[in-house]
C-alpha positions as CSV (number, residue, x, y, z in Angstrom):
1,M,-10.3,5.0,-82.5
2,D,-9.7,6.1,-85.6
3,A,-11.2,4.4,-89.1
4,S,-7.5,2.3,-89.1
5,G,-8.3,1.2,-85.7
6,V,-5.5,3.5,-84.0
7,E,-6.0,5.5,-80.6
8,V,-5.4,9.0,-81.2
9,R,-4.6,10.9,-78.1
10,H,-6.5,14.4,-77.9
11,G,-5.9,17.5,-76.0
12,G,-2.7,17.9,-73.4
13,A,-1.4,14.9,-74.0
14,A,-1.4,15.1,-77.5
15,T,0.3,18.2,-77.6
16,E,3.1,17.5,-75.0
17,E,4.1,14.0,-77.2
18,R,4.0,15.8,-80.8
19,E,6.4,18.4,-79.0
20,I,8.5,15.4,-77.5
21,L,8.5,14.3,-80.6
22,F,9.4,17.6,-82.5
23,A,12.5,18.4,-80.1
24,L,13.6,15.3,-80.6
25,L,13.4,15.2,-84.1
26,A,14.5,18.4,-85.2
27,P,18.4,18.2,-84.6
28,C,18.2,15.3,-87.3
29,L,16.2,16.0,-89.7
30,G,15.5,20.1,-89.5
31,W,12.8,22.5,-88.2
32,A,10.5,22.4,-90.8
33,E,11.0,18.4,-91.8
34,A,10.8,17.9,-87.9
35,A,7.3,19.6,-87.5
36,E,5.9,17.1,-90.6
37,A,7.4,14.3,-89.2
38,S,6.0,14.6,-86.0
39,A,2.4,15.6,-87.2
40,A,2.6,12.3,-89.3
41,T,4.2,10.1,-86.7
42,M,0.9,11.3,-84.0
43,A,-1.4,10.2,-87.6
44,R,0.0,7.0,-87.7
45,Y,1.0,5.3,-83.8
46,G,-1.2,7.3,-82.0
47,G,1.0,9.2,-79.5
48,F,4.5,8.8,-78.8
49,P,4.5,5.6,-76.4
50,A,2.9,3.6,-79.6
51,A,5.4,4.9,-82.2
52,A,8.6,4.9,-79.5
53,E,7.1,0.6,-79.4
54,A,7.1,0.2,-82.9
55,A,9.6,-1.3,-84.6
56,E,12.6,0.9,-86.5
57,A,11.7,-0.5,-90.1
58,D,7.9,0.5,-89.6
59,L,8.9,3.8,-88.0
60,A,11.1,4.2,-91.4
61,A,8.7,3.3,-94.0
62,L,7.3,6.7,-92.7
63,P,9.0,8.9,-95.9
64,V,9.1,11.9,-93.6
65,L,10.5,10.2,-90.5
66,G,13.2,8.1,-92.8
67,E,15.8,6.1,-91.5
68,A,17.1,9.0,-89.0
69,G,14.2,10.2,-87.2
70,A,13.3,6.1,-86.7
71,A,16.6,5.6,-84.9
72,A,16.4,8.5,-83.3
73,I,13.1,7.6,-81.6
74,K,14.4,4.2,-80.9
75,A,17.6,5.2,-79.5
76,V,15.6,7.3,-77.2
77,H,13.4,4.2,-76.2
78,A,16.4,2.1,-75.7
79,A,17.7,4.9,-73.0
80,A,14.1,4.8,-71.4
81,L,14.0,1.6,-71.0
82,C,17.5,1.4,-69.6
83,L,16.9,4.0,-66.4
84,L,13.5,2.0,-66.0
85,R,15.8,-1.5,-65.4
86,H,18.2,0.7,-63.5
87,R,15.5,2.3,-61.4
88,A,14.0,-1.4,-61.1
89,A,17.0,-2.7,-59.6
90,A,18.0,-0.5,-57.5
91,P,17.4,-1.4,-53.7
92,M,14.6,0.3,-52.0
93,R,15.1,2.8,-49.6
94,P,13.9,2.3,-45.8
95,V,11.8,5.0,-44.7
96,L,12.9,6.5,-41.2
97,D,9.5,8.3,-40.4
98,S,9.5,7.3,-36.6
99,T,11.6,7.0,-34.0
100,R,10.8,3.6,-34.1
101,A,11.5,3.0,-37.5
102,V,14.8,4.1,-36.9
103,V,15.5,2.1,-33.8
104,A,14.6,-0.6,-36.1
105,H,17.3,-0.3,-38.4
106,L,19.9,0.0,-36.6
107,G,19.2,-3.1,-34.8
108,A,22.0,-5.3,-33.5
109,S,24.6,-2.9,-34.9
110,A,24.1,-0.2,-33.2
111,A,25.1,-2.3,-29.8
112,R,28.6,-2.9,-31.9
113,R,29.1,0.8,-32.4
114,P,31.8,3.1,-30.1
115,A,30.4,4.2,-26.9
116,G,30.4,8.0,-27.9
117,E,30.0,7.5,-31.4
118,V,27.7,10.3,-33.4
119,R,25.8,8.9,-36.6
120,A,24.5,10.7,-38.9
121,L,21.2,9.3,-41.3
122,F,20.6,11.4,-44.4
123,L,16.9,11.0,-45.4
124,D,15.3,12.2,-48.8
125,A,12.2,14.5,-49.1
126,G,10.5,11.2,-48.4
127,E,12.2,10.3,-45.1
128,G,13.9,7.7,-47.1
129,L,17.5,6.6,-45.8
130,I,19.8,7.7,-48.6
131,A,22.9,7.0,-46.2
132,E,24.8,6.8,-43.0
133,E,28.1,7.4,-41.3
134,A,29.8,8.2,-38.6
135,V,29.8,12.2,-37.9
136,G,31.6,12.4,-34.3
137,G,33.3,10.8,-31.3
138,P,33.3,11.2,-27.8
139,D,34.2,14.8,-27.5
140,A,31.5,15.7,-30.2
141,T,29.5,17.7,-27.3
142,A,32.6,19.5,-27.6
143,D,33.4,19.6,-31.1
144,S,32.9,22.9,-32.8
145,G,33.2,21.8,-36.8
146,L,30.3,19.0,-36.1
147,P,27.6,21.1,-36.9
148,S,28.9,21.9,-40.3
149,R,30.5,18.7,-41.1
150,V,27.4,17.4,-40.7
151,V,25.4,20.0,-43.0
152,R,28.2,19.7,-45.3
153,R,27.6,15.7,-45.8
154,A,23.7,16.3,-46.2
155,L,24.2,18.7,-48.9
156,A,26.5,16.9,-50.7
157,R,24.3,13.6,-50.5
158,D,21.1,15.9,-51.7
159,A,19.5,15.2,-48.2
160,A,16.5,16.8,-47.2
161,S,16.9,15.7,-43.5
162,V,19.2,14.3,-40.9
163,V,18.7,12.3,-38.1
164,L,21.6,12.2,-35.8
165,V,21.7,9.0,-33.2
166,R,24.5,8.6,-30.4
167,R,25.6,5.7,-28.7
168,L,26.4,6.2,-25.2
169,G,27.9,3.8,-22.6
170,G,25.5,3.9,-19.9
171,D,21.4,4.5,-19.9
172,P,20.2,7.1,-22.2
173,V,19.4,10.5,-20.9
174,A,18.5,13.7,-22.2
175,L,21.6,16.0,-21.1
176,P,21.9,19.4,-21.7
177,A,24.8,19.0,-23.6
178,E,23.2,16.6,-26.0
179,A,20.7,18.7,-26.4
180,A,23.2,21.9,-27.2
181,L,24.8,19.9,-29.7
182,A,21.6,19.2,-31.3
183,G,20.5,22.8,-31.5
184,R,24.1,23.8,-32.9
185,V,24.0,21.2,-35.7
186,Q,20.1,22.5,-36.1
187,E,21.0,25.9,-36.4
188,A,23.4,25.5,-39.1
189,A,20.7,23.0,-40.6
190,L,18.4,25.6,-40.8
191,L,20.4,27.9,-42.7
192,V,20.8,25.6,-45.7
193,G,17.1,24.6,-45.6
194,L,17.7,21.2,-44.3
195,R,15.8,19.9,-41.0
196,L,17.1,18.1,-38.0
197,A,14.5,15.5,-37.9
198,D,15.6,14.0,-34.0
199,H,18.8,13.6,-32.0
200,L,18.3,10.2,-30.8
201,L,20.1,8.9,-27.5
202,L,21.1,5.0,-27.5
203,G,21.6,3.1,-24.0
204,R,21.7,-0.4,-22.7
205,A,18.3,0.5,-20.8
206,G,16.4,1.6,-24.3
207,H,16.3,5.3,-26.2
208,V,16.0,8.5,-25.9
209,S,14.4,10.9,-28.4
210,L,15.4,14.7,-28.1
211,R,12.6,15.6,-30.4
212,G,10.3,13.5,-28.4
213,Q,11.4,15.6,-25.1
214,G,10.7,18.4,-26.5
215,L,14.0,19.7,-26.9
216,L,14.3,20.3,-30.1
217,G,12.4,23.4,-30.7
218,A,10.2,23.6,-34.0
219,G,12.9,22.6,-36.6
């Protein structure tokens, strides 16, 4: 702290915060004035966070900052609070980082899906679920457009990886046709930097992971 009791930021953090203040104030004060106002604000409050939380009238009392500079700082503060509230209110994405997690997520709803349906679960870089949707039906193994359809929808959702899930009418077995389908999707996904995390077959007696069976290679 300095003699006034203000905690002063030093080093890289202070430099970054001064640059933020300058970029924020230059459009409304002008370059030379913004440089002076940034330095004065840092000296008065010790850093950008404390300045952003200060009362607008207190900020405006700094002659080099004035009402225009104070309003700009408080507008950014209000925007940051709005974004934090939005993030806090957003539902947590379930993390589907294993076959068990995927099966648990699908739960009883999987049994209500039409036999033969292929669903794609689109995951972010942390394997959190972004969205899921049906991408194919009983003829999926012969559907030449399914790989490109999966890739287009994954890119539209900014997904990092995809899990395919197919509900079979009988017992799940790693059929060669299913492995070939997964291979075509994997090949299309790799071309654009996506990863096919797994292709699961669900049946009355349980499930089979094609990746667990070693049928998806190293993609």
